[in-house]
C-alpha positions in Angstrom: 10.5 -23.5 -44.4 13.1 -21.1 -43.2 12.3 -17.4 -42.2 14.1 -16.0 -44.5 13.0 -18.5 -47.4 9.2 -17.7 -47.0 10.1 -13.9 -46.2 12.3 -13.7 -49.5 9.4 -15.6 -51.1 7.3 -12.5 -50.2 9.2 -10.0 -51.0 10.2 -11.4 -54.2 6.1 -10.3 -54.9 7.0 -6.6 -54.6 10.4 -6.2 -56.2 10.1 -2.5 -57.2 8.8 -1.8 -53.2 11.3 0.2 -51.4 13.0 0.9 -47.9 15.2 4.0 -47.5 16.1 6.4 -44.9 17.3 10.2 -45.7 18.7 9.6 -49.6 19.7 6.2 -49.5 17.1 3.8 -51.0 16.9 0.4 -52.1 14.1 -2.1 -54.1 13.4 -5.3 -51.8 14.8 -6.7 -54.6 18.4 -5.3 -54.3 17.9 -5.8 -50.4 17.5 -9.9 -51.1 20.3 -9.7 -53.4 22.6 -7.7 -51.4 21.4 -9.5 -47.8 22.3 -12.9 -49.5 25.9 -11.6 -51.2 26.4 -10.5 -47.5 25.4 -13.8 -46.4 28.0 -15.8 -48.4 30.6 -13.7 -47.4 30.3 -14.1 -43.7 32.3 -16.8 -41.5 30.8 -18.9 -39.8 29.6 -17.7 -36.5 27.6 -19.2 -34.2 25.6 -15.4 -33.6 26.8 -11.8 -34.3 25.8 -8.8 -33.1 23.8 -5.8 -35.4 25.3 -2.7 -34.4 24.7 0.4 -36.8 23.8 4.3 -36.8 21.4 4.0 -39.4 18.3 1.7 -38.7 18.1 1.1 -42.2 21.6 -0.2 -42.2 20.2 -2.5 -39.1 17.6 -3.9 -40.8 19.6 -5.0 -43.6 22.5 -6.7 -41.1 19.5 -8.4 -39.8 18.3 -9.6 -42.9 22.1 -10.8 -44.0 21.8 -12.6 -40.9 18.8 -14.2 -41.1 19.8 -15.1 -45.0 23.0 -17.0 -43.5 21.6 -18.9 -40.6 23.2 -16.7 -38.1 21.1 -15.6 -35.0 21.5 -12.1 -34.5 21.5 -10.1 -31.9 20.4 -6.1 -32.6 22.4 -3.8 -30.2 20.7 -0.5 -28.5 23.0 2.0 -29.9 20.7 4.6 -29.1 20.6 3.7 -25.6 24.7 4.4 -25.3 27.9 2.7 -25.0 27.4 1.1 -21.6 24.3 -0.4 -22.7 25.9 -1.8 -25.7 29.1 -2.9 -23.9 26.8 -5.1 -21.2 24.8 -7.0 -23.8 28.7 -7.5 -25.8 30.0 -8.6 -22.8 27.1 -10.8 -21.6 26.3 -12.8 -25.2 30.6 -12.9 -25.5 29.5 -11.3 -29.2 32.2 -12.6 -31.6 31.7 -10.0 -34.2 29.6 -7.2 -35.2 28.0 -5.9 -38.9 28.3 -2.4 -38.8 27.7 0.7 -40.7 30.9 2.4 -39.6 32.5 5.0 -41.7 29.2 4.5 -44.1 30.3 1.4 -45.4 29.0 -2.3 -44.2 31.7 -4.6 -42.9 31.8 -7.1 -40.2 34.1 -6.4 -37.5 36.0 -9.2 -35.0 35.6 -9.0 -31.5 37.4 -10.3 -28.6 34.7 -12.5 -27.8 34.8 -16.2 -28.7 31.3 -16.8 -29.2 31.5 -19.9 -27.0 28.2 -20.0 -25.6 25.7 -22.5 -27.5 22.6 -21.8 -29.2 19.9 -24.3 -30.5 19.6 -24.8 -34.0 16.6 -23.1 -36.0 17.3 -19.4 -33.4 16.6 -16.6 -35.7 18.0 -13.8 -33.3 18.1 -13.1 -29.1 16.8 -10.0 -28.7 18.0 -8.3 -25.1 15.6 -7.1 -23.0 16.6 -3.2 -21.3 18.0 -5.1 -18.1 17.1 -1.9 -16.3 16.2 -4.0 -13.1 18.9 -5.5 -13.2 21.5 -8.2 -16.2 20.0 -8.1 -19.3 18.3 -11.1 -20.5 18.6 -12.6 -24.1 14.9 -14.4 -25.5 16.3 -16.6 -28.2 13.4 -16.6 -30.6 13.4 -19.1 -33.1 12.1 -18.9 -37.3 8.8 -20.6 -36.5 8.5 -17.6 -33.3 8.7 -14.9 -35.9 6.7 -16.2 -38.6 3.8 -17.6 -36.9 4.1 -14.2 -35.3 4.5 -12.0 -38.4 1.2 -14.2 -40.0 -0.6 -13.8 -36.9 -0.6 -9.8 -37.0 -1.0 -9.9 -40.7 -4.2 -11.6 -40.1 -5.7 -8.7 -38.3 -3.2 -5.6 -39.0 -4.3 -4.2 -42.8 -1.0 -2.9 -43.6 -0.5 -3.5 -47.5 1.3 -2.9 -50.8 -0.3 0.5 -51.3 1.2 1.3 -47.6 3.9 3.6 -46.5 5.3 2.4 -43.3 7.5 5.1 -41.1 9.7 3.0 -38.7 11.2 5.8 -36.1 11.5 3.3 -33.1 15.0 1.2 -32.9 15.1 -2.6 -34.5 16.5 -3.7 -31.1 12.9 -3.8 -29.7 10.7 -6.8 -31.1 7.5 -4.4 -31.4 10.0 -2.3 -34.3 11.6 -5.6 -35.4 8.6 -7.8 -36.0 5.0 -5.4 -36.1 7.4 -2.8 -38.0 10.0 -4.5 -40.1 8.8 -8.0 -40.9 5.1 -7.5 -41.2 5.8 -4.6 -43.8 8.0 -6.8 -45.8 5.8 -9.6 -45.6 2.7 -7.5 -46.9 4.6 -5.3 -49.7 4.7 -1.8 -47.7 7.3 1.2 -49.0 9.2 1.5 -45.7 10.5 4.7 -44.5 13.4 4.7 -41.4 14.1 7.8 -39.2 17.2 6.7 -36.8 18.1 9.1 -34.0 16.1 10.6 -31.0 12.4 10.9 -30.8 12.0 14.7 -32.3 7.9 15.3 -32.7 8.4 17.8 -35.9 10.8 15.6 -37.4 8.1 13.1 -37.5 5.7 14.9 -38.6 7.4 16.8 -41.3 8.4 12.9 -42.3 4.8 12.1 -42.2 4.0 15.1 -44.5 6.7 14.6 -47.3 7.1 10.7 -47.3 3.1 10.4 -47.5 3.1 7.7 -44.5 0.0 6.0 -43.8 1.3 3.5 -41.2 2.9 4.4 -38.2 3.5 2.0 -34.9 4.7 3.6 -31.6 4.0 3.8 -27.8 0.7 6.1 -26.4 3.0 8.4 -24.9 4.7 9.3 -28.4 1.3 8.8 -30.3 -0.2 11.6 -27.7 2.7 13.6 -28.1 2.5 13.6 -31.7 -1.3 14.2 -31.7 -0.5 17.3 -29.7 1.0 19.1 -32.4 -3.1 18.6 -34.4 -2.6 21.6 -36.7 0.5 19.9 -37.9 -1.3 16.6 -38.2 -1.2 14.9 -42.0 -4.3 13.3 -42.8 -3.2 10.7 -44.8 -2.5 8.2 -41.9 -5.0 5.2 -41.9 -3.3 3.1 -39.5 -1.7 3.6 -36.5 -0.1 0.3 -34.4 -0.1 1.5 -30.7 1.9 -0.9 -28.2 4.4 -0.6 -25.5 2.4 0.5 -22.1 -1.3 1.1 -21.2 -3.2 2.9 -23.1 -5.1 5.9 -20.8 -8.7 7.4 -21.8 -6.9 10.3 -21.7 -4.3 9.3 -23.9 -6.6 7.5 -26.3 -9.1 10.5 -26.8 -6.0 12.9 -27.4 -4.7 10.4 -30.2 -7.8 10.1 -31.8 -8.5 14.1 -31.9 -4.9 14.1 -33.4 -5.3 10.8 -36.3 -9.3 11.6 -36.7 -9.4 9.2 -39.6 -7.0 6.5 -38.7 -7.8 2.8 -37.8 -6.2 2.2 -34.3 -4.7 -0.7 -33.4 -3.7 -1.2 -29.5 -1.5 -4.1 -29.3 0.4 -6.3 -26.3 3.2 -7.9 -26.4 6.5 -9.0 -24.9 9.7 -9.9 -25.9 9.6 -13.2 -25.1 6.4 -13.8 -27.6 7.9 -12.2 -30.3 6.2 -9.9 -29.4 2.1 -10.0 -29.9 0.0 -11.5 -28.0 -3.0 -10.1 -28.2 -4.9 -6.7 -30.2 -7.8 -4.3 -29.6 -9.8 -4.3 -33.0 -9.9 -0.8 -34.3 -13.7 -0.7 -34.7 -13.4 -1.4 -30.4 -11.0 1.8 -29.7 -13.2 4.5 -29.3 -15.4 2.4 -27.3 -13.3 0.8 -25.0 -9.8 2.1 -25.3 -8.1 1.0 -22.4 -8.8 -2.9 -22.9 -6.0 -5.2 -24.4 -8.6 -6.9 -26.4 -8.3 -10.5 -27.6 -5.6 -13.0 -28.1 -3.8 -13.1 -31.5 -4.3 -16.4 -34.0 -2.8 -19.5 -32.3 -2.2 -17.7 -29.1 -3.9 -18.8 -25.7 -3.9 -17.3 -22.4 -5.4 -17.5 -18.6 -5.1 -15.4 -15.8 -3.4 -16.6 -12.9 -3.4 -16.8 -9.0 0.0 -16.7 -6.9 -0.1 -20.3 -7.4 0.1 -20.5 -11.0 -3.5 -21.9 -11.2 -5.7 -20.6 -13.4 -8.6 -18.0 -12.0 -12.2 -18.7 -13.9 -13.9 -15.7 -12.1 -14.3 -12.9 -14.4 -12.6 -9.7 -13.9 -10.3 -10.8 -11.3 -6.6 -9.4 -11.5 -3.6 -12.1 -11.6 -0.7 -12.8 -13.4 -1.1 -13.3 -17.1 0.0 -16.7 -18.8 0.3 -17.1 -22.3 0.8 -20.3 -25.0 1.6 -20.2 -28.7 3.9 -21.0 -31.7 5.4 -17.5 -30.7 6.5 -18.1 -27.6 10.5 -17.9 -27.2 12.5 -20.8 -26.8 14.2 -19.4 -23.7 16.6 -17.1 -22.3 20.1 -17.4 -24.1 22.6 -18.9 -21.6 20.2 -18.4 -18.7 18.6 -21.8 -17.9 17.5 -20.7 -14.4 15.6 -17.7 -15.6 14.0 -19.7 -18.5 12.8 -22.4 -16.0 11.4 -19.2 -13.9 9.5 -18.2 -16.9 8.4 -21.0 -18.5 6.1 -24.1 -17.0 4.7 -26.7 -19.1 4.6 -24.9 -22.2 3.5 -21.9 -20.8 5.1 -18.3 -20.5 4.6 -15.9 -17.0 4.4 -12.8 -18.2 4.9 -11.0 -15.2 2.1 -8.8 -16.2 -0.8 -8.2 -14.3 -4.1 -8.5 -16.2 -7.8 -9.4 -16.0 -10.6 -10.8 -18.5 -14.1 -9.6 -18.5 -17.6 -11.7 -18.4 -17.1 -11.0 -22.1 -13.4 -12.7 -22.4 -11.7 -9.2 -23.6 -8.5 -9.2 -21.8 -7.1 -6.0 -19.8 -3.6 -5.5 -19.1 -3.7 -3.5 -15.8 0.3 -2.8 -15.0 3.4 -5.2 -14.2 3.9 -7.3 -11.4 7.1 -5.7 -9.9 5.4 -2.2 -10.3 2.8 -3.3 -8.3 2.1 -0.8 -5.6 0.9 -2.4 -1.7 -0.7 -0.2 0.5 -2.3 -0.9 3.5 -2.3 -4.7 2.2 -4.2 -3.8 -0.8 -2.7 -4.4 -4.2 -2.8 -1.3 -6.6 -1.9 -1.1 -10.2 -1.0 2.4 -11.5 -3.0 2.2 -14.7 -6.2 1.9 -12.5 -5.3 5.6 -11.0 -4.3 6.7 -14.4 -7.7 5.4 -16.4 -9.7 7.0 -13.4 -8.5 10.2 -13.3 -8.5 9.9 -17.3 -11.8 10.6 -17.4 -11.7 14.1 -16.4 -11.9 16.1 -19.2 -9.3 18.6 -18.1 -6.7 15.6 -17.8 -4.0 15.5 -20.8 -2.1 12.9 -19.4 -0.8 11.5 -15.7 1.3 8.9 -14.3 0.9 7.0 -11.1 4.0 5.5 -9.2 5.1 3.6 -6.1 7.9 5.1 -3.7 8.9 3.7 -0.3 7.5 5.8 2.4 7.9 4.7 6.3 6.1 1.7 7.0 4.3 1.8 3.8 4.3 2.5 0.1 3.3 6.0 -0.9 1.7 6.9 -4.3 3.1 9.6 -6.3 1.4 11.6 -9.2 2.7 13.4 -12.2 -0.3 15.1 -14.2 -0.6 17.4 -16.6 -3.7 19.5 -17.8 -5.8 22.3 -17.0 -4.9 22.8 -13.3 -4.3 26.1 -11.4 -3.0 23.9 -8.7 -2.3 20.4 -6.5 -5.4 21.4 -4.8 -7.7 20.9 -7.6 -5.6 17.4 -9.1 -6.0 16.8 -5.4 -9.8 17.2 -5.1 -10.7 15.2 -8.4 -8.4 12.2 -6.7 -10.7 12.5 -3.9 -13.9 12.5 -6.4 -12.8 9.3 -8.9 -10.4 7.4 -6.3 -11.2 5.4 -3.2 -9.2 5.8 0.0 -6.5 3.6 -0.5 -5.6 5.1 -3.9 -5.2 8.4 -2.9 -1.8 9.7 -3.9 0.5 11.4 -0.9 2.4 13.6 -3.2 1.3 15.2 -6.7 3.1 16.9 -9.0 2.1 19.4 -11.8 4.0 19.7 -15.2 3.8 20.8 -18.5 4.1 17.5 -20.4 5.6 14.0 -18.8 9.1 12.5 -19.3 9.4 9.7 -22.1 12.2 7.3 -21.9 14.1 6.2 -24.9 11.4 3.7 -25.5 8.9 5.8 -25.9 7.4 5.0 -22.9 6.6 7.2 -19.7 9.2 7.6 -16.9 7.8 5.7 -13.5 10.7 7.3 -11.4 
């Protein structure tokens, strides 16, 4: 059974549940009818882009594409014109579903849609392209359904919840973990389009009686910093997108004392969820990534791709499961490099401890090599975050003569860089000592809600 057929059946169990943004509200039943009406009117297309100002409109366009059996390509409108044009040109997109001028319509583009998409592809989700040309992960009906069902097996969102979606559906975590999981389980959904504004989000928490919310550790820590403004009705937090530090975990727990906090790890190529940290583990070991979701397997690989059987040795995380993408859109070379004998090589460095708990420590391409030692920024950040004076911290590599330097941006109760340097000498080995330190009031966040490492 296809994705739309199963999703429609689930949504029609809760016909009166709603999705809303601002003053616009639709019931699940109305969304189903509207999506299928749009689908009937769509011309035959190999795939189409979704380019909407409103995230609620984006959601409707995506569902209409599912209903029509047309692969959808959500575009990152929040990231600006250039980011969208890159993907439009790269994919040769023939048409866009848009809410331009406050009305839904399909706009034809010069693109001919000449590229081939395999059968049963439901969505093509492009990576940000920050390190080069964007790559489109082709996710099938089976991929998305497997991930939705597995997430629903551990994340207890239900038809009594009100879920706030404040991140763009261009990202797989927002699309799958926020939108599709909420629709699958009958939750009311409230959308917040536009750039991240803490006070606006907190106001929506209160005004809309939000009970569930998903975001990055950095954004949740920022929201939690407004502790007197945080509501008490948030019962579920879904955290993903970057490595959790102990400092961020403490801030989030202090700001949301009554919430069950579920940390998750994933990547676009896996639809995205791969592993999760049970909520009851969060306070004791918040930096752990956790255990595999149902129907997913993984191992740690050495530089040759062979499995490392010794606990706590860092290597590349390699994943297999029904949620793993079919491949990259029109890019067999990158597909071959990423998918090998049914396994997805994630590019993330991780370790598995003696209790079979996974810890992701950073990106393979974000690794710092100094004096022949491999250094992962998350290791430095976690060590410094054990000090109660640290509010937030970011470590990064930069080129120095004949080696790599380590930079540190840190916020907290410090009077001088010398105090930070003293802390570093206390908790970090010699090869991890920073060569430059910057005291900041708060860390800059990128458009994805992650810390900027450059």
